[in-house]
C-alpha angles and dihedrals in degrees: 000000000000117000116216125196116237120248090246091056091050090051091053092050092050091048092051091048092051091051089050091052091048092052093047091048091050092050092048091049091050091050091050091050092049091049091050092051092050091046092051091050091051092047091049091049091048090049091053091051092051094048095041111023091187134358106241111239112213121228108283115259117233110241114246117255095032115116109223121167123243091222133046127196107237113182089327096315128111107242121185109241132231087259090058089049091051089053090049092053093046096050097045099036090232098143096108093050092047090050090053090050091051091051091048091053090047097053088049090051096238099102094106100049094090131349105283095231091061090066088067096055106117095203146299096270098059092120092054095048091040096233130131113278091229138037134178119234120224114265094244089066098051094091093065092063094058097076093043090055091046089053089053091045098048106029113016108036093048088057104039105015129237120349136206119225114229096174131019125143115019131188118229089249094053093045092052093049092047092051095246124162116276086233094048113155088216088076089058094048090244104104132071132189108209144168126207116252091218120080105261124162116226089248091055096044103046098063091051094051093046090049091052091049093048095049102035108013099099094048091054096037083236128191115199125188124177119204133180119309113356097323115120139171125229132180140153098222102094135007108245144108135216 
């Protein structure tokens, strides 16, 4: 004998099925909304990265009340400190120009080779010659520093480790007082005088620098000068060595 479901039983089954469809539809809709929200956040974040690759971080201010020297001893040389640089920026109102220089170094991917402020150290004898410890190069000379920093980044730092810049950009006046060459590459924002942060002896350091110059100097148009101790000069504005 055939068994037939009653009409009431069929109505209950249809009602349950409708409720199930409604719940499934609601869950799917909620998932779609959540996915859209996450996607929009990611698109917005990506858009911000494209428009602003990196938020420029200004030079850190020195907290008031903390005694920090204006000069550090770096491998026997007097190097003007970050505090002295902060004073230089404050007195001359150079923060905007320095921020532009930092951004320029960033977009050329050389901003992390050395601290940017060190590139503006005129020299280690600024107290003796009575000139400012720092100076800002004109913007039309910034391009020349890029290759010198790339040379440090790709050839020198991998061999000897991080370096500290003792002299970067120099004004004509500073260079003359310090007895620098009239053709000094420092006045073109191309040359750097540096010392390694690691403890090398002169006997250990010189063969490495000469090897770098011999193997890679022509390709970089590299100038290499070796001074007393472990201080040396490097630029990319003329292939030579002294």
